[in-house]
N, C-alpha and C positions, 0 to 999 in steps of 0.2 A: 444534454445527456443527463440521465437520472443517476448521478453518482451515488446518492444516498441508498438507492435500491441495490446498486452493484456492490457497494462496500458492506452493506448490512446483510445482504443475502436474504432479504425479506424477514430478517430476524430483528432482534432488539437494536435500536439505533443508539449507539453510544455517543456521548458528548464529544469524545475525541474524533469521531468520524467528521463532525462538523468543523473540526480544526484542520483536517486533511483536505476537505473538499475545495477550499479556496486555492490551495496549491495545485490541485488538479485543473482548476479553471484557469489559473494563471501561474505557470511554473516559476515565474520571477519571484513569487512569494515564498518559495521553498527555502532558500537560504536563511531567511530570518524566522521561519516557522519551525525549523528543526528542533531548536532548544525547547520552546514551549511544548511542542508535541512530545518530545522525549520525557520532559518532567511530568507531564500529564500521564503518559503511559506507565511510568514506573510507580505511579500512585494507584494504578488500577488494582482492584481487589478481586478475589475469587476467580471466576472464569473470564473476567473482563479482559485480561491481557491476552488470553488465548483467542477470545472473540476478535480482539483488535488484530492480532496476527493473521487470523483467517480472513479478515476484511482486506488486509493488504494482499494476501494471496489471491483472493477473489478478483481484485483489481488486475493483478498480473495475468491471471487466466483469461479474464475478459479481454485484456489488451492483446493477448496472443490469438484468441479466437477471431477478433475483429481487425487484426493487423493490416489486412489488405483493403479495408474499407476507407480508412483515413490513417495512413501510416504515421504521419507526424503526430497526430493526436494520441494514437496508441503508444508511440514511443515515449511521449511525455507522461502518460498514465503509468506505464511500466517503470520508468525512471523514478518518479516520485515514490511509488510503492516500494521499489527495491531499495532505494536510499534509506527510507524510513525503517524498513525491516532490518537492514544491515546495522544501522546505528542502534536501534533499540534491542534487537535480538542477537546481533553478532554474526548472523549468517542468513542465508536464504533457504527457506523450506523447499523451494522448487529448484534449488541449485543443482546443476548437472555435473557429474563427475566425469573427468576425462580419464578413460581407461587406457592404460599403456599396452602396447602390443608386445612388449618384451616379456 
């Protein structure tokens, strides 16, 4: 799978993307990669942090679109991208609100 194309959206390839890709290829690497990725993310300057967040969003959208092709793989991609987005940004951009009927 061409993770770099998905996460970069055919735009600039940030160094932090290369830190995320091994976690997508082997989810067992995620627990020990969270901290280095977090510290790298908070050092991003200019639009870099926004580009990184949209990279994580692109992964989530890709996983949703392809969820029926390989559900296990897509669940891993979505999990990695959501965990990183929550830790770094505090919430999910694509988070859905539950609307009460009251």
